[in-house]
C-alpha positions in Angstrom: 67.2 18.9 61.9 63.5 17.9 61.6 61.0 19.5 63.8 59.5 17.0 66.2 57.5 19.4 68.3 54.2 17.8 67.2 55.5 14.4 68.5 55.7 15.3 72.2 52.5 15.4 74.1 52.9 17.6 77.1 50.8 18.2 80.3 51.5 21.2 82.4 50.1 20.9 86.0 49.7 23.3 88.9 47.3 23.2 91.8 44.2 25.0 90.4 44.8 25.1 86.6 44.5 28.9 86.7 47.8 30.7 86.7 51.1 28.8 86.2 49.9 25.9 84.1 47.7 28.2 82.0 50.5 30.6 81.3 52.8 27.8 80.2 49.9 26.2 78.2 49.5 29.5 76.3 53.3 29.8 75.6 53.6 26.2 74.4 50.6 26.4 72.1 52.1 29.5 70.5 55.3 27.6 69.9 53.4 24.8 68.2 53.5 22.1 70.9 50.7 19.6 71.6 49.8 20.5 75.2 47.1 20.3 77.8 47.0 21.8 81.3 45.6 20.6 84.6 45.3 21.2 88.3 45.7 18.6 91.1 43.9 20.3 94.0 40.7 19.3 95.7 39.1 22.5 94.4 40.0 25.4 92.2 41.2 28.1 94.6 41.6 31.8 93.8 42.5 34.6 96.2 39.6 36.2 98.0 38.9 39.3 100.0 41.2 37.9 102.8 43.8 35.0 103.1 41.3 32.9 105.0 38.5 33.4 102.5 39.6 32.2 99.1 37.2 31.9 96.2 36.7 28.1 95.7 35.2 26.4 92.6 34.8 22.9 91.4 37.0 21.7 88.5 34.9 21.8 85.3 33.2 25.1 86.0 33.7 27.3 83.0 36.3 30.1 83.3 33.5 32.3 82.0 31.3 31.6 85.0 34.2 32.2 87.4 35.0 35.5 85.6 31.4 36.6 85.9 31.2 35.5 89.6 34.2 37.6 90.5 33.0 40.5 88.4 29.8 40.5 90.4 31.6 40.2 93.8 34.0 43.1 93.4 35.0 44.2 89.9 37.6 46.8 91.1 39.4 44.5 93.5 39.6 41.5 91.1 40.7 43.9 88.2 43.4 45.4 90.4 44.8 42.1 91.6 44.9 40.7 88.0 42.4 37.8 88.4 39.9 39.1 85.8 42.7 39.6 83.3 44.0 36.0 84.1 40.6 34.5 83.7 40.1 36.4 80.4 43.3 34.8 79.1 42.3 31.4 80.4 38.9 31.4 78.6 40.6 32.1 75.3 42.7 29.0 75.7 40.1 26.4 76.8 36.6 26.2 78.4 37.3 25.3 82.1 39.9 24.2 84.6 40.6 20.4 84.4 41.7 18.0 87.1 44.7 15.9 86.3 43.6 12.9 88.3 40.5 12.4 86.1 42.2 12.7 82.7 42.2 9.5 80.6 44.9 10.9 78.2 48.5 9.6 78.1 51.3 12.2 77.9 55.0 11.9 77.1 56.0 14.5 79.6 54.1 15.9 82.6 55.6 19.1 84.0 54.5 20.3 87.4 55.0 23.8 88.8 55.6 23.0 92.5 56.8 20.1 94.6 53.5 19.4 96.3 51.8 19.1 92.9 54.7 16.8 91.7 54.1 14.6 94.7 50.4 14.4 94.0 51.1 13.4 90.4 53.6 10.7 91.4 51.1 9.5 94.1 48.4 9.3 91.5 50.5 7.2 89.1 51.7 5.1 92.0 48.0 4.3 93.0 47.2 2.9 89.6 48.2 -0.3 87.8 50.3 0.3 84.7 48.2 -1.0 81.9 49.9 0.3 78.7 53.5 0.1 79.9 54.0 3.5 78.4 56.6 5.6 80.1 56.0 9.2 81.1 58.6 11.7 82.3 57.3 13.6 85.3 59.3 16.8 85.8 59.0 19.6 88.5 60.2 23.1 88.2 59.2 25.3 91.2 57.3 28.4 90.1 55.8 30.8 92.6 52.1 31.4 92.2 52.0 35.0 91.1 51.6 36.6 87.6 55.3 37.6 87.2 56.7 34.3 88.2 54.1 32.4 86.0 55.4 34.4 83.0 59.1 33.6 83.8 58.1 30.0 84.5 56.3 29.7 81.2 59.5 30.9 79.4 61.6 28.3 81.3 59.1 25.5 80.6 58.9 26.4 76.9 62.7 26.5 76.7 63.0 23.1 78.4 60.3 21.5 76.2 62.0 22.9 73.0 65.2 21.1 74.1 63.3 17.9 74.7 61.7 18.1 71.3 65.1 18.1 69.7 66.2 14.9 71.4 66.3 11.8 69.2 66.0 9.6 72.3 64.4 11.5 75.2 64.4 8.4 77.6 68.2 8.3 77.1 68.9 12.0 77.0 66.5 13.3 79.7 68.9 13.2 82.7 71.7 15.1 81.0 69.2 17.5 79.4 67.6 18.4 82.7 71.0 18.6 84.4 72.1 21.2 81.9 68.9 23.1 82.1 69.0 23.2 85.9 72.5 24.7 85.8 71.2 27.3 83.3 68.0 28.3 85.1 69.4 28.0 88.6 66.2 26.2 89.9 66.2 22.7 91.3 64.5 20.2 88.9 62.9 17.0 90.1 62.2 14.2 87.6 61.3 10.5 87.5 59.7 8.1 85.1 56.2 6.7 85.8 54.1 4.4 83.6 50.6 4.5 82.1 
């Protein structure tokens, strides 16, 4: 069977384009997929010294700058909680966190990592006029926002995308493919078709 991995253009989306979407981005790139990652939040939020004091950054600020900012604030704390390690990985993948709602690219599949993000992506498509009449599959698989779950989630997303890449007719096969995948991974999966 021919390899069609290069044919599918994938977007992986979480809230801040920091943990879950970046872990999946890294996995998919290693497997040879054409992929980009994004966030949908107002700001890029990272845990801070307390729950009510997160570190907030604008989308587009380089991962390098965020890394250096946290390093300066409290190297030991941000090393211990894994944020510096995560940012170090991120800056090897791409320059900065990107916001999904400002991207002008058209993807075949958009995979979100939590239902709130899925809703924001659907809302964004719904607020625009379809110009190209190009379908896009929007799929959600819930992944908790911690390092361990992000790794498990990246495996699941990678597995799911690999199955999609083998399909001769994804529009036709997607429901059955996702139904089988949902049974296998024991996580509810949401999906719908939107248009560019």
